[in-house]
Biopython code that builds the backbone (N, CA, C, O; Angstrom):
import numpy as np
from Bio.PDB.StructureBuilder import StructureBuilder

atoms = [
    (1, "UNK", "N", (-38.959, 45.641, 17.733)),
    (1, "UNK", "CA", (-38.452, 44.387, 17.186)),
    (1, "UNK", "C", (-37.031, 44.433, 16.603)),
    (1, "UNK", "O", (-36.790, 45.466, 15.978)),
    (2, "UNK", "N", (-36.222, 43.696, 16.664)),
    (2, "UNK", "CA", (-34.988, 43.750, 15.761)),
    (2, "UNK", "C", (-35.104, 42.960, 14.646)),
    (2, "UNK", "O", (-35.759, 41.923, 14.758)),
    (3, "UNK", "N", (-34.742, 43.160, 13.884)),
    (3, "UNK", "CA", (-35.087, 42.482, 12.310)),
    (3, "UNK", "C", (-33.630, 42.158, 11.633)),
    (3, "UNK", "O", (-33.547, 41.562, 10.559)),
    (4, "UNK", "N", (-32.630, 42.554, 12.280)),
    (4, "UNK", "CA", (-31.433, 42.283, 11.776)),
    (4, "UNK", "C", (-30.931, 40.960, 12.040)),
    (4, "UNK", "O", (-31.205, 40.324, 13.057)),
    (5, "UNK", "N", (-30.109, 40.512, 11.000)),
    (5, "UNK", "CA", (-29.524, 39.375, 10.889)),
    (5, "UNK", "C", (-27.982, 39.241, 11.137)),
    (5, "UNK", "O", (-27.225, 39.885, 10.411)),
    (6, "UNK", "N", (-27.541, 38.537, 12.002)),
    (6, "UNK", "CA", (-26.485, 38.758, 12.356)),
    (6, "UNK", "C", (-25.626, 37.539, 11.691)),
    (6, "UNK", "O", (-26.161, 36.460, 11.439)),
    (7, "UNK", "N", (-24.224, 37.807, 11.423)),
    (7, "UNK", "CA", (-23.503, 36.957, 10.513)),
    (7, "UNK", "C", (-23.092, 35.832, 11.513)),
    (7, "UNK", "O", (-23.295, 34.692, 11.097)),
    (8, "UNK", "N", (-22.420, 35.979, 13.055)),
    (8, "UNK", "CA", (-22.511, 35.132, 13.764)),
    (8, "UNK", "C", (-23.756, 33.848, 13.626)),
    (8, "UNK", "O", (-23.547, 32.685, 13.284)),
    (9, "UNK", "N", (-24.980, 34.424, 13.979)),
    (9, "UNK", "CA", (-26.213, 33.340, 13.727)),
    (9, "UNK", "C", (-26.048, 32.613, 12.477)),
    (9, "UNK", "O", (-26.075, 31.386, 12.562)),
    (10, "UNK", "N", (-25.873, 33.168, 11.280)),
    (10, "UNK", "CA", (-26.011, 32.469, 10.095)),
    (10, "UNK", "C", (-25.295, 31.389, 9.988)),
    (10, "UNK", "O", (-25.685, 30.301, 9.566)),
    (11, "UNK", "N", (-23.699, 31.809, 10.561)),
    (11, "UNK", "CA", (-22.377, 30.904, 10.349)),
    (11, "UNK", "C", (-22.586, 29.589, 11.125)),
    (11, "UNK", "O", (-22.206, 28.468, 10.786)),
    (12, "UNK", "N", (-23.412, 30.025, 12.474)),
    (12, "UNK", "CA", (-23.776, 28.968, 13.581)),
    (12, "UNK", "C", (-24.567, 27.941, 13.114)),
    (12, "UNK", "O", (-24.140, 26.805, 13.319)),
    (13, "UNK", "N", (-25.740, 28.079, 12.468)),
    (13, "UNK", "CA", (-26.529, 27.111, 11.361)),
    (13, "UNK", "C", (-25.843, 26.656, 10.608)),
    (13, "UNK", "O", (-25.618, 25.455, 10.754)),
    (14, "UNK", "N", (-25.276, 27.277, 9.612)),
    (14, "UNK", "CA", (-24.571, 26.928, 8.628)),
    (14, "UNK", "C", (-23.287, 25.754, 8.780)),
    (14, "UNK", "O", (-22.927, 25.048, 7.838)),
    (15, "UNK", "N", (-22.793, 25.713, 9.913)),
    (15, "UNK", "CA", (-21.601, 24.736, 9.950)),
    (15, "UNK", "C", (-21.838, 23.913, 10.784)),
    (15, "UNK", "O", (-20.881, 23.427, 11.388)),
    (16, "UNK", "N", (-23.219, 23.472, 11.104)),
    (16, "UNK", "CA", (-23.638, 22.241, 11.882)),
    (16, "UNK", "C", (-23.860, 21.019, 10.912)),
    (16, "UNK", "O", (-24.995, 20.923, 10.446)),
    (17, "UNK", "N", (-22.936, 20.079, 10.546)),
    (17, "UNK", "CA", (-23.211, 19.200, 9.491)),
    (17, "UNK", "C", (-23.893, 18.052, 9.993)),
    (17, "UNK", "O", (-23.907, 17.794, 11.197)),
    (18, "UNK", "N", (-24.548, 17.238, 8.995)),
    (18, "UNK", "CA", (-25.060, 16.005, 9.257)),
    (18, "UNK", "C", (-24.441, 15.336, 8.167)),
    (18, "UNK", "O", (-24.142, 15.748, 7.046)),
    (19, "UNK", "N", (-24.297, 14.157, 8.741)),
    (19, "UNK", "CA", (-23.658, 12.773, 7.873)),
    (19, "UNK", "C", (-24.494, 11.969, 7.773)),
    (19, "UNK", "O", (-25.386, 11.884, 8.617)),
    (20, "UNK", "N", (-24.419, 11.124, 6.648)),
    (20, "UNK", "CA", (-25.233, 10.124, 5.924)),
    (20, "UNK", "C", (-24.600, 9.212, 5.036)),
    (20, "UNK", "O", (-24.202, 9.570, 3.927)),
    (21, "UNK", "N", (-24.487, 8.067, 5.461)),
    (21, "UNK", "CA", (-23.898, 7.110, 4.164)),
    (21, "UNK", "C", (-24.912, 6.154, 3.681)),
    (21, "UNK", "O", (-25.532, 5.243, 4.231)),
    (22, "UNK", "N", (-24.892, 6.639, 2.477)),
    (22, "UNK", "CA", (-26.127, 5.712, 1.606)),
    (22, "UNK", "C", (-25.475, 4.781, 0.597)),
    (22, "UNK", "O", (-24.782, 5.222, -0.320)),
    (23, "UNK", "N", (-25.729, 3.359, 0.797)),
    (23, "UNK", "CA", (-25.355, 1.951, 0.102)),
    (23, "UNK", "C", (-25.969, 1.552, -0.942)),
    (23, "UNK", "O", (-27.135, 1.172, -0.838)),
    (24, "UNK", "N", (-25.274, 1.554, -2.244)),
    (24, "UNK", "CA", (-26.238, 1.066, -3.470)),
    (24, "UNK", "C", (-25.962, -0.483, -3.252)),
    (24, "UNK", "O", (-24.936, -1.048, -3.630)),
    (25, "UNK", "N", (-27.058, -1.112, -2.567)),
    (25, "UNK", "CA", (-27.223, -2.296, -2.189)),
    (25, "UNK", "C", (-27.312, -3.304, -4.111)),
    (25, "UNK", "O", (-27.048, -4.467, -4.417)),
    (26, "UNK", "N", (-27.688, -2.388, -4.742)),
    (26, "UNK", "CA", (-28.142, -3.021, -6.136)),
    (26, "UNK", "C", (-27.588, -2.544, -7.011)),
    (26, "UNK", "O", (-27.772, -1.338, -7.176)),
    (27, "UNK", "N", (-26.847, -3.133, -7.773)),
    (27, "UNK", "CA", (-26.053, -2.166, -9.034)),
    (27, "UNK", "C", (-27.392, -1.484, -9.827)),
    (27, "UNK", "O", (-28.573, -1.803, -9.693)),
    (28, "UNK", "N", (-26.827, -0.475, -10.667)),
    (28, "UNK", "CA", (-27.764, 0.209, -11.468)),
    (28, "UNK", "C", (-29.184, 0.301, -11.296)),
    (28, "UNK", "O", (-29.988, 0.310, -12.228)),
    (29, "UNK", "N", (-29.521, 0.381, -9.863)),
    (29, "UNK", "CA", (-30.249, 1.042, -9.672)),
    (29, "UNK", "C", (-30.888, 2.264, -9.117)),
    (29, "UNK", "O", (-30.188, 2.783, -8.247)),
    (30, "UNK", "N", (-31.804, 2.769, -9.314)),
    (30, "UNK", "CA", (-31.835, 4.364, -8.607)),
    (30, "UNK", "C", (-32.430, 4.498, -7.154)),
    (30, "UNK", "O", (-33.534, 4.094, -6.791)),
    (31, "UNK", "N", (-31.556, 5.093, -6.455)),
    (31, "UNK", "CA", (-31.874, 5.217, -4.911)),
    (31, "UNK", "C", (-31.936, 6.792, -4.997)),
    (31, "UNK", "O", (-31.267, 7.409, -5.826)),
    (32, "UNK", "N", (-32.734, 7.373, -4.140)),
    (32, "UNK", "CA", (-33.583, 8.491, -3.500)),
    (32, "UNK", "C", (-33.119, 9.011, -2.518)),
    (32, "UNK", "O", (-33.734, 8.415, -1.633)),
    (33, "UNK", "N", (-32.232, 9.953, -1.848)),
    (33, "UNK", "CA", (-32.169, 10.540, -0.554)),
    (33, "UNK", "C", (-32.510, 11.888, -0.376)),
    (33, "UNK", "O", (-31.877, 12.748, -0.989)),
    (34, "UNK", "N", (-33.420, 12.187, 0.378)),
    (34, "UNK", "CA", (-34.570, 13.516, 0.724)),
    (34, "UNK", "C", (-33.345, 14.101, 1.506)),
    (34, "UNK", "O", (-32.684, 13.458, 2.322)),
    (35, "UNK", "N", (-33.111, 15.512, 1.121)),
    (35, "UNK", "CA", (-32.008, 16.658, 1.263)),
    (35, "UNK", "C", (-32.568, 17.341, 2.568)),
    (35, "UNK", "O", (-32.329, 17.224, 3.770)),
    (36, "UNK", "N", (-33.586, 18.258, 1.651)),
    (36, "UNK", "CA", (-34.387, 18.790, 2.382)),
    (36, "UNK", "C", (-33.594, 20.537, 2.277)),
    (36, "UNK", "O", (-32.741, 20.863, 1.452)),
    (37, "UNK", "N", (-34.029, 21.189, 3.073)),
    (37, "UNK", "CA", (-33.246, 22.737, 2.981)),
    (37, "UNK", "C", (-31.721, 22.453, 3.640)),
    (37, "UNK", "O", (-31.456, 21.811, 4.656)),
    (38, "UNK", "N", (-30.922, 23.064, 2.832)),
    (38, "UNK", "CA", (-29.511, 23.096, 3.248)),
    (38, "UNK", "C", (-28.628, 24.328, 2.578)),
    (38, "UNK", "O", (-28.994, 25.012, 1.622)),
    (39, "UNK", "N", (-27.588, 24.431, 3.182)),
    (39, "UNK", "CA", (-27.165, 25.823, 2.622)),
    (39, "UNK", "C", (-25.585, 25.353, 2.110)),
    (39, "UNK", "O", (-24.841, 26.114, 1.491)),
    (40, "UNK", "N", (-25.271, 24.108, 2.452)),
    (40, "UNK", "CA", (-24.082, 23.395, 1.467)),
    (40, "UNK", "C", (-24.204, 22.078, 1.506)),
    (40, "UNK", "O", (-24.918, 21.622, 2.399)),
    (41, "UNK", "N", (-23.534, 21.125, 0.540)),
    (41, "UNK", "CA", (-23.487, 19.912, 0.806)),
    (41, "UNK", "C", (-22.201, 19.502, 0.169)),
    (41, "UNK", "O", (-21.569, 20.345, -0.467)),
    (42, "UNK", "N", (-21.730, 18.201, 0.292)),
    (42, "UNK", "CA", (-20.535, 17.776, -0.193)),
    (42, "UNK", "C", (-21.097, 16.079, -0.494)),
    (42, "UNK", "O", (-21.647, 15.454, 0.414)),
    (43, "UNK", "N", (-20.894, 15.522, -1.746)),
    (43, "UNK", "CA", (-21.107, 14.173, -2.233)),
    (43, "UNK", "C", (-19.764, 13.490, -2.438)),
    (43, "UNK", "O", (-18.969, 14.052, -3.191)),
    (44, "UNK", "N", (-19.355, 12.149, -1.759)),
    (44, "UNK", "CA", (-18.359, 11.480, -2.175)),
    (44, "UNK", "C", (-18.573, 10.147, -2.321)),
    (44, "UNK", "O", (-19.233, 9.533, -1.483)),
    (45, "UNK", "N", (-18.017, 9.523, -3.450)),
    (45, "UNK", "CA", (-18.129, 8.067, -4.033)),
    (45, "UNK", "C", (-17.200, 7.438, -3.474)),
    (45, "UNK", "O", (-16.012, 7.733, -3.605)),
    (46, "UNK", "N", (-17.674, 6.415, -2.726)),
    (46, "UNK", "CA", (-16.296, 5.529, -1.767)),
    (46, "UNK", "C", (-16.847, 3.615, -2.499)),
    (46, "UNK", "O", (-17.985, 3.185, -2.686)),
    (47, "UNK", "N", (-15.960, 3.162, -2.652)),
    (47, "UNK", "CA", (-16.177, 1.622, -2.944)),
    (47, "UNK", "C", (-16.821, 1.221, -4.568)),
    (47, "UNK", "O", (-17.225, 0.157, -5.036)),
    (48, "UNK", "N", (-16.698, 2.601, -5.142)),
    (48, "UNK", "CA", (-17.070, 2.641, -6.681)),
    (48, "UNK", "C", (-17.651, 4.032, -7.263)),
    (48, "UNK", "O", (-17.983, 5.034, -6.630)),
    (49, "UNK", "N", (-17.677, 3.768, -8.824)),
    (49, "UNK", "CA", (-18.316, 5.154, -8.930)),
    (49, "UNK", "C", (-19.954, 5.234, -8.782)),
    (49, "UNK", "O", (-20.710, 4.303, -8.505)),
    (50, "UNK", "N", (-20.217, 6.317, -8.988)),
    (50, "UNK", "CA", (-21.833, 6.778, -8.546)),
    (50, "UNK", "C", (-22.176, 7.868, -9.534)),
    (50, "UNK", "O", (-21.401, 8.789, -9.792)),
    (51, "UNK", "N", (-23.164, 7.750, -9.979)),
    (51, "UNK", "CA", (-23.744, 8.899, -10.806)),
    (51, "UNK", "C", (-25.017, 9.307, -10.017)),
    (51, "UNK", "O", (-25.826, 8.568, -9.458)),
    (52, "UNK", "N", (-24.999, 10.804, -10.114)),
    (52, "UNK", "CA", (-25.579, 11.603, -9.415)),
    (52, "UNK", "C", (-26.485, 12.389, -10.223)),
    (52, "UNK", "O", (-26.207, 12.791, -11.354)),
    (53, "UNK", "N", (-27.584, 12.602, -9.614)),
    (53, "UNK", "CA", (-28.376, 13.681, -10.477)),
    (53, "UNK", "C", (-29.507, 14.124, -9.590)),
    (53, "UNK", "O", (-29.845, 13.459, -8.611)),
    (54, "UNK", "N", (-30.172, 15.405, -9.984)),
    (54, "UNK", "CA", (-31.407, 15.874, -9.248)),
    (54, "UNK", "C", (-32.748, 15.956, -9.790)),
    (54, "UNK", "O", (-33.611, 16.639, -9.240)),
    (55, "UNK", "N", (-32.980, 15.227, -10.943)),
    (55, "UNK", "CA", (-34.367, 14.505, -11.525)),
    (55, "UNK", "C", (-34.546, 13.203, -11.424)),
    (55, "UNK", "O", (-33.652, 12.399, -11.686)),
    (56, "UNK", "N", (-35.684, 12.883, -11.047)),
    (56, "UNK", "CA", (-35.916, 11.388, -10.844)),
    (56, "UNK", "C", (-35.846, 10.684, -12.063)),
    (56, "UNK", "O", (-36.260, 11.207, -13.098)),
    (57, "UNK", "N", (-35.373, 9.572, -12.045)),
    (57, "UNK", "CA", (-35.239, 8.717, -13.221)),
    (57, "UNK", "C", (-34.244, 9.143, -14.556)),
    (57, "UNK", "O", (-34.338, 8.778, -15.728)),
    (58, "UNK", "N", (-33.316, 10.003, -13.946)),
    (58, "UNK", "CA", (-32.334, 10.741, -14.838)),
    (58, "UNK", "C", (-31.003, 9.970, -14.247)),
    (58, "UNK", "O", (-30.159, 10.087, -15.135)),
    (59, "UNK", "N", (-30.518, 9.338, -13.301)),
    (59, "UNK", "CA", (-29.084, 9.022, -12.915)),
    (59, "UNK", "C", (-28.666, 7.944, -13.730)),
    (59, "UNK", "O", (-27.499, 7.594, -13.550)),
    (60, "UNK", "N", (-29.379, 7.270, -14.660)),
    (60, "UNK", "CA", (-28.655, 6.531, -15.529)),
    (60, "UNK", "C", (-28.599, 6.974, -16.960)),
    (60, "UNK", "O", (-28.210, 6.193, -17.827)),
    (61, "UNK", "N", (-28.976, 8.205, -17.241)),
    (61, "UNK", "CA", (-29.245, 9.214, -18.410)),
    (61, "UNK", "C", (-28.459, 10.262, -18.409)),
    (61, "UNK", "O", (-27.400, 10.215, -19.036)),
    (62, "UNK", "N", (-28.809, 11.323, -17.753)),
    (62, "UNK", "CA", (-28.226, 12.652, -17.491)),
    (62, "UNK", "C", (-27.739, 12.844, -16.186)),
    (62, "UNK", "O", (-28.620, 13.225, -15.415)),
    (63, "UNK", "N", (-26.413, 12.680, -15.593)),
    (63, "UNK", "CA", (-25.810, 12.855, -14.418)),
    (63, "UNK", "C", (-24.739, 13.361, -14.354)),
    (63, "UNK", "O", (-24.280, 14.014, -15.291)),
    (64, "UNK", "N", (-24.152, 13.178, -13.303)),
    (64, "UNK", "CA", (-22.669, 13.679, -13.092)),
    (64, "UNK", "C", (-21.982, 12.386, -12.135)),
    (64, "UNK", "O", (-22.394, 11.789, -11.140)),
    (65, "UNK", "N", (-20.958, 12.298, -12.812)),
    (65, "UNK", "CA", (-20.376, 11.072, -12.593)),
    (65, "UNK", "C", (-19.190, 11.425, -11.473)),
    (65, "UNK", "O", (-18.364, 12.336, -11.509)),
    (66, "UNK", "N", (-19.441, 10.135, -10.221)),
    (66, "UNK", "CA", (-18.353, 10.701, -9.452)),
    (66, "UNK", "C", (-17.939, 9.526, -9.126)),
    (66, "UNK", "O", (-18.469, 8.744, -8.336)),
    (67, "UNK", "N", (-16.469, 9.322, -10.063)),
    (67, "UNK", "CA", (-15.412, 8.453, -9.607)),
    (67, "UNK", "C", (-15.128, 8.086, -8.100)),
    (67, "UNK", "O", (-15.078, 8.855, -7.140)),
    (68, "UNK", "N", (-14.966, 6.809, -8.129)),
    (68, "UNK", "CA", (-14.442, 6.220, -6.597)),
    (68, "UNK", "C", (-13.169, 7.013, -5.902)),
    (68, "UNK", "O", (-11.985, 7.115, -6.226)),
    (69, "UNK", "N", (-13.889, 7.489, -4.883)),
    (69, "UNK", "CA", (-13.086, 8.978, -3.865)),
    (69, "UNK", "C", (-13.176, 10.230, -4.382)),
    (69, "UNK", "O", (-12.443, 11.057, -3.838)),
    (70, "UNK", "N", (-13.799, 10.577, -5.194)),
    (70, "UNK", "CA", (-14.049, 11.816, -5.615)),
    (70, "UNK", "C", (-15.320, 12.582, -4.924)),
    (70, "UNK", "O", (-16.368, 11.963, -4.737)),
    (71, "UNK", "N", (-15.194, 13.826, -4.589)),
    (71, "UNK", "CA", (-16.289, 14.504, -3.998)),
    (71, "UNK", "C", (-16.591, 15.424, -5.169)),
    (71, "UNK", "O", (-15.960, 15.694, -6.191)),
    (72, "UNK", "N", (-17.965, 15.883, -4.603)),
    (72, "UNK", "CA", (-18.621, 16.969, -5.335)),
    (72, "UNK", "C", (-19.482, 17.734, -4.611)),
    (72, "UNK", "O", (-20.445, 17.271, -4.000)),
    (73, "UNK", "N", (-19.098, 19.201, -4.661)),
    (73, "UNK", "CA", (-19.496, 20.405, -3.788)),
    (73, "UNK", "C", (-20.419, 21.213, -4.499)),
    (73, "UNK", "O", (-20.414, 21.597, -5.669)),
    (74, "UNK", "N", (-21.378, 21.433, -3.372)),
    (74, "UNK", "CA", (-22.178, 22.895, -3.721)),
    (74, "UNK", "C", (-22.343, 23.722, -2.391)),
    (74, "UNK", "O", (-22.800, 23.245, -1.352)),
    (75, "UNK", "N", (-21.970, 24.855, -2.531)),
    (75, "UNK", "CA", (-21.935, 26.123, -1.592)),
    (75, "UNK", "C", (-22.625, 27.091, -2.070)),
    (75, "UNK", "O", (-22.908, 27.345, -3.241)),
    (76, "UNK", "N", (-23.007, 27.873, -0.667)),
    (76, "UNK", "CA", (-23.671, 28.630, -0.654)),
    (76, "UNK", "C", (-24.842, 28.773, -1.301)),
    (76, "UNK", "O", (-24.939, 29.744, -2.051)),
    (77, "UNK", "N", (-25.978, 27.859, -1.164)),
    (77, "UNK", "CA", (-27.123, 27.589, -1.860)),
    (77, "UNK", "C", (-28.100, 27.933, -0.756)),
    (77, "UNK", "O", (-27.756, 28.122, 0.411)),
    (78, "UNK", "N", (-29.343, 28.003, -1.207)),
    (78, "UNK", "CA", (-30.422, 27.177, -0.179)),
    (78, "UNK", "C", (-31.665, 26.664, -1.177)),
    (78, "UNK", "O", (-32.405, 27.376, -1.855)),
    (79, "UNK", "N", (-31.661, 25.126, -1.048)),
    (79, "UNK", "CA", (-32.463, 24.351, -1.685)),
    (79, "UNK", "C", (-33.712, 24.695, -0.945)),
    (79, "UNK", "O", (-33.785, 25.433, 0.038)),
    (80, "UNK", "N", (-34.811, 23.986, -1.621)),
    (80, "UNK", "CA", (-36.139, 23.746, -1.450)),
    (80, "UNK", "C", (-36.238, 22.882, -0.297)),
    (80, "UNK", "O", (-35.205, 22.352, 0.113)),
    (81, "UNK", "N", (-37.473, 22.641, 0.352)),
    (81, "UNK", "CA", (-37.932, 21.971, 1.187)),
    (81, "UNK", "C", (-38.230, 20.499, 0.642)),
    (81, "UNK", "O", (-38.377, 19.687, 1.555)),
    (82, "UNK", "N", (-38.333, 20.055, -0.465)),
    (82, "UNK", "CA", (-38.489, 19.001, -1.189)),
    (82, "UNK", "C", (-37.141, 18.386, -1.808)),
    (82, "UNK", "O", (-37.167, 17.334, -2.447)),
    (83, "UNK", "N", (-36.054, 19.055, -1.595)),
    (83, "UNK", "CA", (-34.886, 18.790, -2.314)),
    (83, "UNK", "C", (-34.766, 17.501, -2.363)),
    (83, "UNK", "O", (-35.357, 16.902, -1.464)),
    (84, "UNK", "N", (-34.012, 16.673, -3.358)),
    (84, "UNK", "CA", (-33.774, 15.238, -3.272)),
    (84, "UNK", "C", (-32.484, 14.921, -3.972)),
    (84, "UNK", "O", (-32.408, 15.386, -5.109)),
    (85, "UNK", "N", (-31.546, 14.295, -3.582)),
    (85, "UNK", "CA", (-30.677, 13.913, -4.804)),
    (85, "UNK", "C", (-30.722, 12.559, -5.169)),
    (85, "UNK", "O", (-30.761, 11.870, -4.150)),
    (86, "UNK", "N", (-30.734, 11.832, -6.283)),
    (86, "UNK", "CA", (-30.906, 10.438, -7.220)),
    (86, "UNK", "C", (-30.018, 10.217, -7.263)),
    (86, "UNK", "O", (-29.250, 11.172, -7.385)),
    (87, "UNK", "N", (-29.447, 8.894, -7.203)),
    (87, "UNK", "CA", (-27.955, 8.203, -7.515)),
    (87, "UNK", "C", (-27.991, 6.661, -7.925)),
    (87, "UNK", "O", (-28.929, 5.947, -7.570)),
    (88, "UNK", "N", (-27.116, 6.265, -8.553)),
    (88, "UNK", "CA", (-26.975, 4.897, -8.768)),
    (88, "UNK", "C", (-25.758, 4.690, -9.225)),
    (88, "UNK", "O", (-25.125, 5.515, -9.884)),
    (89, "UNK", "N", (-25.296, 3.382, -8.843)),
    (89, "UNK", "CA", (-23.777, 2.866, -9.064)),
    (89, "UNK", "C", (-23.897, 1.682, -10.023)),
    (89, "UNK", "O", (-24.928, 1.019, -10.133)),
    (90, "UNK", "N", (-22.749, 1.460, -10.721)),
    (90, "UNK", "CA", (-22.944, -0.032, -11.503)),
    (90, "UNK", "C", (-22.227, -0.866, -10.616)),
    (90, "UNK", "O", (-22.172, -2.025, -11.025)),
    (91, "UNK", "N", (-21.566, -0.630, -9.359)),
    (91, "UNK", "CA", (-20.881, -1.399, -8.188)),
    (91, "UNK", "C", (-21.674, -2.016, -7.199)),
    (91, "UNK", "O", (-22.132, -1.178, -6.422)),
    (92, "UNK", "N", (-21.961, -3.026, -6.977)),
    (92, "UNK", "CA", (-22.688, -3.490, -5.682)),
    (92, "UNK", "C", (-21.891, -2.810, -4.228)),
    (92, "UNK", "O", (-20.681, -2.728, -4.020)),
    (93, "UNK", "N", (-22.925, -2.414, -3.426)),
    (93, "UNK", "CA", (-22.083, -2.026, -2.037)),
    (93, "UNK", "C", (-21.337, -0.597, -2.482)),
    (93, "UNK", "O", (-20.511, -0.323, -1.612)),
    (94, "UNK", "N", (-21.349, 0.201, -3.328)),
    (94, "UNK", "CA", (-20.777, 1.578, -3.454)),
    (94, "UNK", "C", (-21.592, 2.343, -2.556)),
    (94, "UNK", "O", (-22.747, 2.191, -2.158)),
    (95, "UNK", "N", (-20.710, 3.198, -2.334)),
    (95, "UNK", "CA", (-21.366, 4.314, -0.919)),
    (95, "UNK", "C", (-21.045, 5.577, -1.608)),
    (95, "UNK", "O", (-20.050, 5.931, -2.240)),
    (96, "UNK", "N", (-22.407, 6.291, -1.249)),
    (96, "UNK", "CA", (-22.388, 7.827, -1.261)),
    (96, "UNK", "C", (-22.410, 8.469, -0.083)),
    (96, "UNK", "O", (-23.478, 8.571, 0.520)),
    (97, "UNK", "N", (-21.233, 9.002, 0.430)),
    (97, "UNK", "CA", (-21.122, 10.075, 1.615)),
    (97, "UNK", "C", (-21.644, 11.177, 1.147)),
    (97, "UNK", "O", (-21.393, 11.648, 0.037)),
    (98, "UNK", "N", (-22.565, 11.747, 2.150)),
    (98, "UNK", "CA", (-23.452, 12.903, 2.228)),
    (98, "UNK", "C", (-22.935, 13.681, 3.579)),
    (98, "UNK", "O", (-22.952, 13.161, 4.695)),
    (99, "UNK", "N", (-22.493, 14.956, 3.310)),
    (99, "UNK", "CA", (-22.047, 15.758, 4.183)),
    (99, "UNK", "C", (-23.498, 17.070, 4.019)),
    (99, "UNK", "O", (-23.648, 17.481, 2.868)),
    (100, "UNK", "N", (-24.126, 17.450, 4.715)),
    (100, "UNK", "CA", (-25.176, 18.539, 4.573)),
    (100, "UNK", "C", (-24.841, 19.582, 5.626)),
    (100, "UNK", "O", (-24.414, 19.037, 6.643)),
    (101, "UNK", "N", (-24.890, 20.741, 5.700)),
    (101, "UNK", "CA", (-25.024, 21.846, 6.413)),
    (101, "UNK", "C", (-26.331, 22.378, 6.423)),
    (101, "UNK", "O", (-26.677, 22.726, 5.294)),
    (102, "UNK", "N", (-27.169, 22.562, 7.291)),
    (102, "UNK", "CA", (-28.559, 23.006, 7.308)),
    (102, "UNK", "C", (-28.590, 23.847, 7.901)),
    (102, "UNK", "O", (-29.656, 24.431, 8.088)),
]
sb = StructureBuilder()
sb.init_structure("model")
sb.init_model(0)
sb.init_chain("A")
sb.init_seg("    ")
for serial, (resi, resn, name, xyz) in enumerate(atoms, 1):
    if name == "N":
        sb.init_residue(resn, " ", resi, " ")
    sb.init_atom(name, np.array(xyz, "f"), 0.0, 1.0, " ", f" {name:<3s}", serial, name[0])
structure = sb.get_structure()
């Protein structure tokens, strides 16, 4: 039985992106986006500033500010199956663009 991991197989899985646009319909309301397992993700604010965090209830307290048009990236990671991103915006209809590589 061959137990080797080939780089071409790992890269094939890691470069297939999933795209999502999450709209902040209500200003200053915390939204939750289930991410699950991933190897890399990019978040981008569009239409307003967005606060992001990784602990529920903290997107208005302890957060990373994404100004409109700015991206945040995490690379070479392996998240848990229950990994979520929490976010909110002071602007109605601001969009969090999400690109996941799972």
